[in-house]
N, C-alpha and C positions, 0 to 999 in steps of 0.2 A: 509499556514495551520501550524497549531502548534499542537503537539501531547501533550495532557495534562498530567502534571506530569512526562514528559519525561526528563531524565538527559541530562547534556550536551554533553555526549559521545554517543548520540542517534541521528541518521540522517535518512532520509527516501526519497524515491522516489516514484512516483505513477504515473499510466497510466490507462486511460480508453478508451476502444475498443468497438465500436458499434457491436452489434451482428446483421449482415446482414440478416440472415434468419429469423429474428422476425419482426413482425408487431407491436409490443407492446412498440417501443422505449426502448429496453433494451440496456444496455452496461455492459461488463464485466470489473470490476475494480480490479485493482492489486496494492497493497500497498507493498513495500519492506522495511523492518527496518534494519538498520545495528546498531550494538550496540558494542562499544569497552569496553571490560570487563576488571577487575582488571589486568588480566594477558596480557593485551594489544594484544589479539587475537580478531578478529572482528566476532561477531555472527551475522547470516543473517536469518531474519525471513520473510516468505511471506504470506500474507493474501489476498485471493481473494473472490469476491462475485458478485452479479448482483444488478443493480440499475435500475430504470425506469425513463423516462423523462428527459434525460440530454439534 
């Protein structure tokens, strides 16, 4: 997977977890982005959402 337009200092991890109480084939998606800024400190951003039919 590639993050479009991401600088070289940007890395990521992702995880998909089935929503067991759902009968709609839902999954909770989590993407965590790590970016090392100009001051060499790592910034972390978390994006979460739901997806069907995984």
